[in-house]
C-alpha positions as CSV (number, residue, x, y, z in Angstrom):
1,M,-25.4,-17.7,-7.8
2,T,-23.3,-19.5,-4.9
3,D,-23.4,-17.5,-1.6
4,Y,-20.4,-15.9,-0.9
5,R,-17.8,-16.5,1.7
6,P,-15.0,-14.2,2.9
7,P,-12.0,-16.0,3.3
8,L,-11.2,-14.6,6.4
9,T,-8.3,-17.2,7.5
10,D,-6.1,-16.3,4.8
11,I,-6.7,-12.3,4.7
12,L,-5.7,-11.8,8.3
13,F,-2.8,-14.6,8.3
14,V,-1.5,-12.5,4.9
15,L,-2.2,-9.4,6.7
16,N,0.3,-10.3,9.7
17,E,2.3,-12.8,8.4
18,V,3.0,-11.1,4.8
19,A,1.6,-7.5,4.4
20,G,3.5,-5.9,8.0
21,L,0.5,-5.5,9.8
22,P,2.0,-6.2,13.1
23,E,4.6,-3.3,12.5
24,I,2.2,-0.6,11.0
25,A,0.2,-0.8,14.1
26,T,2.9,0.9,15.8
27,F,3.1,3.8,13.7
28,A,1.9,7.0,15.5
29,A,-0.4,7.4,12.4
30,Y,-2.1,4.0,13.7
31,P,-2.8,4.3,17.6
32,N,-6.0,2.2,17.1
33,A,-4.7,-0.6,14.6
34,D,-3.7,-3.6,16.6
35,P,-3.9,-6.5,14.7
36,E,-6.7,-8.0,17.1
37,F,-9.1,-4.8,16.7
38,V,-8.4,-5.4,12.8
39,A,-9.3,-9.0,13.1
40,G,-12.8,-7.8,14.7
41,A,-13.9,-5.4,11.6
42,L,-12.5,-7.5,9.5
43,G,-15.2,-9.8,10.5
44,E,-17.3,-7.8,10.9
45,A,-16.7,-6.2,7.2
46,G,-17.1,-9.9,5.9
47,R,-20.4,-10.5,7.0
48,F,-21.5,-6.7,6.1
49,A,-20.3,-7.8,2.7
50,A,-22.2,-11.1,2.5
51,E,-25.2,-10.4,3.8
52,V,-25.8,-7.1,2.1
53,I,-23.9,-6.5,-0.7
54,A,-23.0,-9.8,-2.2
55,P,-27.3,-10.8,-2.6
56,L,-27.1,-7.7,-5.0
57,N,-24.6,-8.8,-7.3
58,Q,-26.7,-10.9,-9.9
59,V,-29.6,-7.7,-9.3
60,G,-27.5,-5.6,-10.9
61,D,-26.0,-7.9,-13.4
62,E,-29.3,-8.8,-15.0
63,T,-30.9,-5.6,-14.1
64,H,-28.3,-2.3,-15.0
65,S,-28.3,0.9,-13.7
66,T,-30.6,2.9,-16.3
67,I,-31.3,6.7,-17.4
68,T,-34.4,8.4,-18.2
69,K,-34.7,11.5,-19.1
70,G,-31.2,12.7,-17.5
71,A,-31.8,11.0,-14.4
72,V,-29.5,8.0,-13.5
73,T,-31.4,5.2,-11.3
74,T,-29.5,2.5,-10.1
75,P,-30.0,-1.2,-9.7
76,P,-33.3,-2.0,-7.1
77,G,-31.7,-2.2,-3.4
78,F,-28.2,-0.4,-4.2
79,K,-29.6,2.1,-2.5
80,A,-30.3,1.0,0.7
81,A,-27.4,-1.0,0.9
82,Y,-25.0,2.2,0.1
83,D,-27.2,3.6,3.2
84,A,-26.0,0.8,5.0
85,F,-23.2,0.4,3.6
86,V,-22.2,4.6,4.8
87,A,-23.6,4.1,8.3
88,S,-21.6,0.8,8.8
89,G,-18.8,3.6,8.5
90,W,-16.8,0.9,6.1
91,P,-16.5,3.8,3.4
92,A,-14.6,5.9,5.6
93,M,-12.0,3.6,7.7
94,G,-9.4,4.3,6.2
95,F,-8.8,7.7,6.3
96,P,-7.9,10.6,9.1
97,E,-10.2,10.9,11.8
98,Q,-10.2,14.6,12.4
99,Y,-12.3,14.2,9.0
100,G,-14.7,11.7,9.9
101,G,-12.7,8.6,9.1
102,G,-11.8,5.5,11.0
103,G,-8.3,5.7,11.1
104,M,-7.1,2.5,9.8
105,P,-4.2,1.4,7.8
106,V,-4.5,1.4,4.2
107,V,-3.2,-2.3,4.2
108,A,-6.3,-3.2,6.5
109,A,-8.5,-1.0,4.1
110,T,-8.0,-2.6,1.2
111,A,-8.7,-6.1,2.9
112,V,-12.0,-4.5,3.7
113,N,-12.2,-3.5,0.1
114,E,-11.5,-6.6,-1.1
115,M,-14.6,-8.3,0.7
116,V,-16.6,-5.8,-0.9
117,T,-15.4,-5.9,-4.1
118,T,-15.9,-9.6,-4.1
119,A,-19.0,-9.3,-3.0
120,N,-20.2,-7.0,-5.7
121,M,-17.4,-5.6,-8.3
122,A,-20.2,-2.8,-9.6
123,F,-21.0,-1.9,-6.0
124,S,-17.3,-1.2,-4.7
125,L,-16.3,0.9,-8.0
126,C,-18.7,3.8,-5.8
127,P,-16.4,3.9,-3.1
128,M,-13.4,3.3,-4.6
129,L,-13.3,5.9,-6.8
130,T,-14.9,8.5,-3.9
131,Y,-11.3,6.6,-1.9
132,G,-9.0,7.7,-4.1
133,A,-10.6,11.6,-4.4
134,N,-10.1,11.7,-0.9
135,E,-6.5,10.8,-1.1
136,M,-5.9,13.4,-3.8
137,L,-7.6,15.9,-1.7
138,L,-5.6,15.6,1.3
139,W,-2.2,15.3,-0.2
140,H,-3.1,18.1,-2.9
141,G,-6.1,20.2,-2.0
142,S,-6.7,23.4,0.4
143,E,-6.7,23.7,3.5
144,E,-10.6,25.2,2.3
145,Q,-11.4,22.2,-0.3
146,R,-10.2,19.7,2.2
147,A,-13.0,21.8,4.7
148,A,-15.5,21.9,1.9
149,Y,-15.6,17.8,0.7
150,L,-13.5,15.5,3.0
151,G,-16.5,16.0,5.7
152,K,-19.0,14.8,3.4
153,L,-17.0,12.2,1.0
154,V,-14.7,10.7,4.0
155,P,-18.1,9.4,5.2
156,G,-19.5,8.5,1.9
157,E,-22.2,10.8,2.0
158,W,-21.3,11.9,-1.1
159,T,-19.1,10.1,-3.7
160,S,-17.0,11.2,-6.3
161,T,-15.5,10.2,-9.8
162,M,-11.7,10.9,-11.6
163,V,-12.8,12.4,-15.2
164,L,-10.0,12.1,-17.6
165,T,-11.3,10.4,-20.8
166,E,-12.4,12.3,-24.2
167,A,-13.7,10.4,-27.4
168,D,-10.2,11.2,-28.4
169,A,-8.2,11.5,-25.3
170,G,-8.3,7.9,-23.9
171,S,-4.6,6.6,-23.0
172,D,-2.8,9.5,-24.6
173,V,-4.3,12.2,-21.7
174,G,-2.6,14.8,-23.0
175,A,-4.6,15.1,-25.8
176,L,-7.4,16.0,-23.8
177,I,-9.3,19.4,-25.6
178,T,-11.9,20.2,-22.2
179,K,-11.4,24.4,-21.9
180,A,-11.0,25.9,-18.4
181,V,-11.7,29.3,-18.4
182,P,-10.4,31.5,-15.2
183,Q,-13.5,34.0,-14.1
184,G,-10.6,36.5,-11.8
185,D,-12.4,35.4,-8.8
186,G,-10.8,32.0,-7.8
187,T,-13.0,29.7,-10.0
188,Y,-12.9,28.8,-13.5
189,R,-15.7,27.8,-15.8
190,V,-15.3,24.4,-17.4
191,T,-16.6,23.1,-21.1
192,G,-16.0,20.2,-22.4
193,N,-17.2,16.4,-23.2
194,K,-16.1,13.1,-21.1
195,I,-17.0,9.5,-21.9
196,F,-16.3,6.4,-19.8
197,I,-17.0,7.8,-16.0
198,T,-17.3,5.4,-13.8
199,W,-19.9,5.9,-11.6
200,G,-20.7,9.1,-13.0
201,D,-24.0,9.7,-11.4
202,H,-26.7,8.1,-9.7
203,D,-29.4,8.5,-7.2
204,L,-27.3,7.2,-4.1
205,T,-26.0,10.3,-2.7
206,D,-27.3,14.1,-3.3
207,N,-24.3,15.2,-4.6
208,I,-21.3,13.8,-7.3
209,V,-17.5,15.8,-7.1
210,H,-16.3,15.5,-10.0
211,I,-12.0,15.3,-10.1
212,V,-11.7,16.9,-13.6
213,L,-8.8,17.6,-15.4
214,A,-9.0,20.2,-18.3
215,R,-6.5,22.9,-20.3
216,T,-6.3,26.2,-19.2
217,P,-6.5,29.0,-22.1
218,D,-2.3,29.0,-23.3
219,A,-1.6,26.0,-21.9
220,P,1.6,24.1,-22.8
221,R,0.7,21.2,-25.3
222,G,0.1,17.9,-24.2
223,T,0.3,16.4,-20.1
224,K,2.6,19.6,-19.1
225,G,-0.5,21.7,-20.1
226,I,-3.5,19.5,-18.2
227,S,-4.8,20.9,-15.2
228,C,-7.3,19.7,-12.9
229,F,-10.0,20.8,-10.8
230,I,-13.5,19.9,-8.1
231,I,-16.4,20.2,-10.2
232,P,-19.4,19.4,-7.8
233,K,-22.3,18.5,-9.9
234,F,-24.3,20.8,-7.1
235,L,-22.8,23.9,-5.7
236,V,-21.9,23.7,-2.0
237,N,-23.2,26.2,-0.2
238,D,-21.7,28.2,2.3
239,D,-23.2,26.3,5.6
240,G,-22.1,22.9,3.2
241,T,-25.3,22.3,2.3
242,V,-26.2,21.4,-1.2
243,G,-27.3,24.5,-4.0
244,A,-27.9,25.1,-7.2
245,S,-27.0,23.2,-10.6
246,N,-23.4,23.4,-12.3
247,N,-24.4,22.2,-15.6
248,V,-23.0,18.6,-15.7
249,E,-25.1,16.9,-17.8
250,T,-25.5,13.0,-17.9
251,V,-26.0,12.5,-21.8
252,S,-26.4,8.5,-21.8
253,L,-24.4,6.0,-20.0
254,E,-23.0,2.9,-21.9
255,H,-23.9,-0.5,-22.7
256,K,-20.9,-2.6,-21.6
257,L,-20.0,-5.7,-21.5
258,G,-19.8,-6.0,-17.3
259,I,-20.3,-4.6,-14.7
260,H,-23.9,-3.3,-15.4
261,A,-24.8,-2.4,-12.6
262,S,-22.3,0.2,-12.3
263,P,-23.4,3.5,-14.2
264,T,-20.8,4.2,-16.9
265,A,-21.3,7.8,-17.9
266,V,-20.6,10.5,-20.8
267,L,-21.0,13.8,-19.0
268,A,-21.1,17.2,-20.9
269,F,-20.0,20.0,-19.1
270,E,-21.5,23.4,-20.4
271,D,-19.8,26.7,-18.1
272,S,-19.6,24.5,-15.1
273,V,-17.9,26.1,-12.1
274,G,-14.6,24.3,-11.3
275,Y,-11.9,25.3,-8.9
276,L,-8.6,24.3,-9.0
277,I,-6.5,21.7,-7.2
278,G,-3.2,23.0,-6.4
279,E,-1.4,25.0,-9.8
280,E,-2.5,25.0,-13.0
281,N,-0.4,22.7,-15.7
282,Q,0.0,19.9,-13.0
283,G,-2.9,18.0,-13.1
284,M,-1.3,14.9,-14.4
285,R,0.8,15.0,-11.3
286,Y,-2.4,15.3,-8.8
287,M,-4.5,13.0,-10.9
288,F,-1.2,10.4,-10.5
289,T,-2.0,10.1,-6.8
290,M,-5.5,9.2,-7.5
291,M,-4.8,7.0,-10.2
292,N,-2.4,4.7,-8.6
293,N,-4.5,4.0,-5.7
294,A,-7.2,3.0,-8.2
295,R,-4.6,0.5,-10.6
296,L,-4.3,-0.8,-6.8
297,Q,-8.0,-1.3,-6.1
298,V,-8.2,-2.6,-10.1
299,G,-5.8,-5.1,-9.2
300,L,-7.8,-6.0,-6.5
301,Q,-10.8,-6.5,-8.4
302,G,-8.9,-9.1,-10.2
303,V,-8.1,-11.4,-7.2
304,S,-11.7,-10.6,-5.7
305,V,-13.7,-11.5,-9.0
306,A,-11.1,-14.5,-9.3
307,E,-12.3,-15.3,-5.6
308,R,-15.7,-15.3,-6.2
309,A,-15.2,-17.2,-9.0
310,Y,-13.5,-20.3,-7.4
311,Q,-15.9,-20.4,-5.0
312,A,-18.8,-20.9,-7.2
313,A,-16.4,-23.3,-8.9
314,V,-15.9,-25.6,-5.6
315,E,-19.1,-26.0,-5.1
316,Y,-20.3,-27.0,-8.2
317,A,-16.9,-29.4,-8.6
318,T,-17.8,-31.1,-5.2
319,E,-21.9,-31.2,-5.7
320,R,-21.7,-32.4,-9.5
321,R,-21.3,-36.4,-10.5
322,Q,-20.1,-37.3,-13.7
323,G,-17.8,-40.5,-14.5
324,R,-16.2,-42.2,-12.0
325,A,-12.6,-41.2,-10.4
326,I,-9.8,-44.0,-10.6
327,G,-10.1,-46.4,-7.6
328,A,-13.8,-45.2,-7.2
329,P,-16.3,-47.9,-6.3
330,K,-17.7,-49.2,-9.9
331,T,-21.1,-48.3,-8.8
332,E,-21.7,-44.8,-7.8
333,K,-20.6,-41.4,-10.3
334,S,-18.0,-39.3,-8.7
335,P,-18.1,-36.0,-7.6
336,I,-16.0,-34.3,-11.0
337,V,-13.7,-32.8,-8.4
338,E,-12.2,-36.3,-7.8
339,H,-10.7,-36.5,-11.2
340,P,-7.5,-34.9,-12.2
341,D,-8.4,-32.2,-14.3
342,V,-10.8,-30.2,-12.7
343,R,-8.8,-30.6,-9.3
344,R,-5.9,-28.9,-11.3
345,M,-8.0,-26.2,-12.6
346,L,-8.9,-25.6,-9.3
347,L,-5.7,-25.3,-8.1
348,L,-5.2,-23.0,-10.2
349,M,-7.1,-20.8,-9.7
350,R,-6.9,-21.4,-5.7
351,S,-3.0,-20.5,-5.7
352,Q,-3.2,-17.5,-8.0
353,I,-5.4,-16.3,-5.9
354,E,-3.2,-16.3,-3.2
355,A,-0.3,-14.9,-4.9
356,G,-2.7,-12.3,-5.9
357,R,-3.7,-11.1,-2.4
358,C,0.3,-11.4,-1.5
359,L,0.8,-9.0,-3.9
360,V,-1.9,-6.4,-3.5
361,L,-1.3,-6.3,0.4
362,K,2.1,-6.1,0.3
363,T,1.6,-2.9,-2.6
364,A,-0.8,-1.6,0.6
365,E,1.9,-2.2,2.7
366,A,4.5,0.4,0.9
367,I,2.2,2.6,1.2
368,D,1.4,2.6,5.2
369,V,5.4,2.5,5.1
370,S,6.0,4.9,3.1
371,H,3.4,7.7,5.0
372,H,4.2,6.9,8.1
373,H,7.5,4.9,9.1
374,P,9.1,7.2,11.6
375,D,12.3,6.9,9.6
376,E,13.0,8.7,6.4
377,A,14.9,6.6,4.8
378,V,12.5,3.7,4.9
379,R,9.8,6.0,3.8
380,T,11.9,7.0,1.1
381,R,12.9,3.2,0.3
382,A,9.0,2.1,0.5
383,A,7.5,5.1,-1.6
384,E,10.2,3.1,-4.4
385,R,9.2,0.3,-3.8
386,L,5.5,1.2,-4.3
387,A,6.3,2.8,-7.4
388,L,8.2,-0.1,-8.5
389,L,5.2,-2.6,-7.7
390,T,2.4,-0.3,-8.3
391,P,2.5,-1.3,-12.5
392,I,2.7,-5.1,-11.3
393,S,-0.1,-5.0,-8.5
394,K,-2.7,-3.8,-10.8
395,A,-1.3,-5.7,-14.0
396,W,-0.6,-9.7,-13.3
397,P,-4.3,-9.9,-10.9
398,T,-5.9,-8.5,-13.6
399,D,-4.7,-10.9,-16.4
400,M,-4.7,-13.5,-13.6
401,G,-8.6,-12.6,-12.6
402,V,-9.8,-13.4,-16.1
403,E,-7.4,-16.8,-16.5
404,V,-9.1,-17.7,-13.5
405,T,-13.1,-16.6,-14.6
406,S,-12.4,-18.7,-17.6
407,L,-11.5,-21.1,-16.0
408,G,-14.5,-21.2,-13.8
409,I,-16.8,-21.6,-16.6
410,Q,-14.5,-24.6,-18.0
411,V,-14.8,-26.4,-14.5
412,L,-18.6,-25.5,-14.5
413,G,-18.7,-27.0,-18.5
414,G,-21.8,-26.1,-20.4
415,M,-23.8,-25.4,-17.3
416,G,-20.4,-22.6,-16.9
417,Y,-22.0,-21.5,-20.7
418,I,-25.4,-20.2,-19.5
419,E,-26.2,-17.1,-17.7
420,E,-28.1,-18.4,-14.5
421,S,-25.5,-20.1,-12.8
422,G,-23.6,-16.6,-12.4
423,M,-20.3,-17.8,-13.6
424,P,-20.0,-15.9,-17.1
425,Q,-21.3,-12.8,-15.2
426,H,-17.8,-13.2,-13.3
427,F,-15.5,-13.6,-16.5
428,R,-17.8,-10.5,-18.0
429,D,-17.1,-8.3,-14.9
430,A,-13.3,-9.2,-15.0
431,R,-13.0,-8.6,-19.3
432,I,-12.7,-4.7,-17.9
433,T,-9.8,-5.1,-15.6
434,P,-6.5,-4.8,-17.8
435,I,-8.1,-2.3,-19.6
436,Y,-9.2,0.5,-17.7
437,E,-6.9,2.6,-14.9
438,G,-3.9,2.5,-17.4
439,T,-4.4,-0.6,-20.1
440,N,-1.8,-3.6,-18.7
441,G,0.2,-3.2,-21.7
442,I,0.8,0.6,-20.3
443,Q,1.8,-0.7,-17.1
444,A,4.2,-3.0,-18.8
445,A,6.0,0.0,-20.8
446,D,5.8,1.7,-17.6
447,L,7.2,-1.1,-15.5
448,V,10.2,-1.2,-18.3
449,A,10.6,2.0,-19.8
450,R,10.4,3.9,-16.0
451,K,10.6,1.9,-13.4
452,L,13.6,-1.0,-14.2
453,P,16.3,2.3,-14.6
454,M,14.6,3.8,-11.0
455,R,18.2,4.5,-9.1
456,G,20.2,3.6,-12.1
457,G,18.3,-0.8,-11.6
458,E,19.6,-0.4,-8.2
459,A,15.7,-0.5,-6.7
460,V,14.5,-3.9,-8.9
461,R,18.3,-5.7,-8.1
462,E,17.2,-5.2,-4.2
463,M,13.7,-6.6,-4.8
464,L,15.6,-9.7,-6.7
465,E,18.7,-10.1,-3.6
466,E,14.7,-9.8,-0.9
467,M,13.6,-12.4,-3.5
468,G,16.8,-14.9,-3.4
469,E,16.5,-14.5,0.8
470,V,13.6,-15.9,0.8
471,A,14.0,-18.6,-1.9
472,A,17.4,-19.6,0.5
473,F,15.4,-19.6,3.7
474,L,13.1,-22.3,2.1
475,G,16.4,-24.0,0.5
476,K,17.4,-24.8,4.3
477,I,14.0,-26.2,5.4
478,D,13.6,-29.9,3.7
479,D,9.7,-30.0,3.9
480,L,10.0,-26.8,1.4
481,A,13.5,-26.9,-0.2
482,D,11.8,-27.7,-2.9
483,I,9.8,-24.2,-3.5
484,G,13.0,-22.9,-2.7
485,T,14.7,-24.6,-5.6
486,A,11.8,-23.4,-8.0
487,L,11.7,-19.3,-7.4
488,G,15.3,-19.2,-7.2
489,D,14.9,-20.9,-11.2
490,A,12.5,-17.5,-11.4
491,I,14.0,-15.0,-9.8
492,G,17.7,-16.4,-11.6
493,A,15.2,-15.6,-15.2
494,L,14.1,-12.5,-14.2
495,A,17.4,-10.7,-13.0
496,E,18.4,-11.9,-16.2
497,A,15.4,-10.2,-18.2
498,S,15.8,-7.7,-15.9
499,M,19.7,-7.0,-17.2
500,G,19.3,-7.6,-20.6
501,L,16.1,-5.3,-21.0
502,G,18.1,-2.8,-19.4
503,K,21.2,-2.8,-22.2
504,M,18.0,-2.7,-24.9
505,L,16.3,0.0,-23.4
506,M,19.6,2.3,-23.7
507,D,20.6,0.8,-27.2
508,D,16.6,0.3,-28.7
509,P,13.9,1.2,-26.7
510,N,11.5,-0.4,-29.4
511,D,13.4,-3.6,-28.4
512,A,12.6,-3.0,-24.8
513,L,9.0,-2.5,-25.0
514,A,8.5,-5.1,-27.1
515,G,9.2,-7.4,-24.2
516,A,7.8,-5.8,-21.5
517,T,4.4,-7.9,-21.7
518,P,5.9,-11.0,-21.2
519,Y,8.8,-9.0,-18.9
520,Q,5.1,-8.3,-16.3
521,E,3.9,-11.4,-16.4
522,M,7.7,-12.9,-15.2
523,F,7.3,-10.2,-12.5
524,G,4.0,-10.8,-12.0
525,L,4.4,-14.8,-11.4
526,T,7.9,-14.5,-9.4
527,A,6.6,-12.0,-6.7
528,G,3.6,-14.0,-6.0
529,G,6.0,-16.7,-5.3
530,W,8.3,-15.0,-3.7
531,L,5.3,-13.9,-1.4
532,L,3.6,-17.5,-1.2
533,G,7.1,-18.7,-0.4
534,M,7.1,-15.9,2.8
535,S,3.8,-17.6,3.4
536,A,5.6,-20.8,3.6
537,L,7.9,-19.6,6.0
538,A,5.5,-19.1,8.4
539,A,3.3,-22.1,7.7
540,H,6.1,-23.5,8.7
541,R,6.9,-21.8,11.4
542,L,3.2,-21.8,12.8
543,L,2.9,-25.9,12.6
544,E,5.7,-26.0,14.9
545,S,2.7,-25.1,17.7
546,G,0.6,-27.6,16.5
547,D,-1.3,-29.1,13.8
548,D,-3.2,-27.5,11.9
549,R,-5.0,-28.0,8.4
550,F,-5.0,-24.2,6.9
551,L,-1.3,-24.5,7.1
552,R,-0.7,-28.0,5.8
553,D,-3.0,-26.4,3.1
554,K,-1.5,-23.0,2.8
555,I,2.1,-24.9,2.4
556,A,0.2,-27.3,-0.5
557,T,-1.1,-24.5,-2.3
558,V,2.4,-22.8,-2.4
559,R,3.7,-26.5,-3.6
560,F,1.2,-26.6,-6.2
561,F,2.3,-22.5,-7.6
562,A,6.2,-23.3,-7.5
563,R,5.7,-26.7,-9.6
564,H,3.2,-25.6,-12.2
565,L,3.3,-21.6,-12.5
566,L,6.5,-20.7,-11.8
567,P,8.5,-22.6,-14.6
568,K,6.7,-20.3,-16.8
569,V,8.6,-17.2,-16.1
570,R,11.7,-19.4,-17.1
571,G,9.8,-20.4,-20.0
572,L,9.1,-16.2,-20.8
573,L,12.6,-15.7,-20.6
574,P,13.2,-15.3,-25.0
575,S,10.3,-13.7,-25.5
576,A,11.2,-11.1,-23.2
577,L,14.7,-10.3,-25.2
578,A,13.0,-11.2,-28.4
579,G,13.5,-7.8,-29.5
580,A,10.8,-5.6,-32.2
581,E,12.8,-6.8,-35.3
582,G,9.9,-9.9,-35.6
583,L,7.1,-7.4,-34.4
584,F,7.3,-5.3,-37.6
585,A,8.5,-8.0,-40.0
586,I,4.9,-7.9,-41.4
587,A,4.5,-4.4,-43.2
588,T,0.7,-2.7,-41.7
589,E,-1.1,-3.0,-45.1
590,D,-0.4,-7.0,-44.6
591,L,-1.9,-7.2,-41.0
């Protein structure tokens, strides 16, 4: 399989020119986050990801995690790699120093996560979920809970899971039936079966802290009656050491299409001791802290697995010789990269990856600003922007990741369909990302039903206005005016869709929801074009200081996106506004 080469130049460019790292570095919460220090840290993280984690990607895919008599074993090399990962401090980078963290901004930690995920998506899922649990405990846990668990979870000595799904409670979380019975001493006894639990059991650490949704006796029906509990695999002694078993049984591991090295477990809780987070019946509110973090990280997975496929496709296309490109010597076969359609596929891959990277890191910037900007009004608007961007940054990059990994197979041709090329693994791994942590259809429904109406539609209008300012700036520069025109047209189509769906939402919500997925794609493409437009403006400015191939290539990539992908936005407009009538014209029994 192709070696992984961390795209550090582009990541640092996006951090500094699009995702606001220089301003974030001035926040009091991040005294050590100057861009030069972050650049050095990312360089080390990229080296670690490429040299230690990436070589295990195909190993994990081929050997899988396994279970024998209830004990889970990860693939060869994973335990040693995880130990080195912890020893290097990478799990702790984005958390407060008081809990053993590195004190870095979320946006910088997200950039590190990209490289770890690109190196080995299955491996990255373990620290990803722990990261989300840490966030939940920081914001919603008691002082005692933070003291008991964060000192182990933040540095990665223990890991955590997100335990929601049951056989009859998937997307409909409110249907869960796992029971939590109060014991009168502040603890609960939890009983129930959970499925699809990512990294639900493993041999990497000596304890796993499960974050579990369950229902107390006489709780209200649906999501309003869900509570959230800490349930460690092993009870924790008063001195912080691992104690007795907590009756959490790993029943089986799922046999999956992809991410084979990630043990996806069926867990049985039998009178397991649980510790309530916050208040009873508030579990969904707390869990959304973890879920929204996970949604951003899953969007990052779409970018990451696409990057790995792109690198492999470029390497193959430059080496594989077939046919003769127009203008090439008649006596020689040409590398397939010289054929226009192969070049088109590679640029579709590249431009969408770069747009997705911008979108994910821009969303991470909103997290930092919403938590730590000194101005409360700015924090409030950033939190609103984060809410708006979250479904888009989860769904658009993951749909893109599936498309790009499929294109990777196509670039390799017949060889791409052969497992030993490594390309099928990228496609298989990518396919889960539009499904878990809230299907992309649910993200689209959230975008239209909840986010579009925020502040009477003003949140979306203000974002469209910001996009329009970038299009206007592009239009004032001769070399970039065509990009500005394409972006402006996409913004106009998205504004029309936003207004139309807003009206539908009031008249007949079914009509609005019928157009939610095409609207979400419109928003993702336009947001990607907006952020790439910012990239082009920055590259143009920096080129005034001297020629640079990276900057010229950046503008060329943005121009390709503007010409080949932004026109899709207006093409999707009729679908977004078509309403629901056509969806129900065929009776269910005739489908």
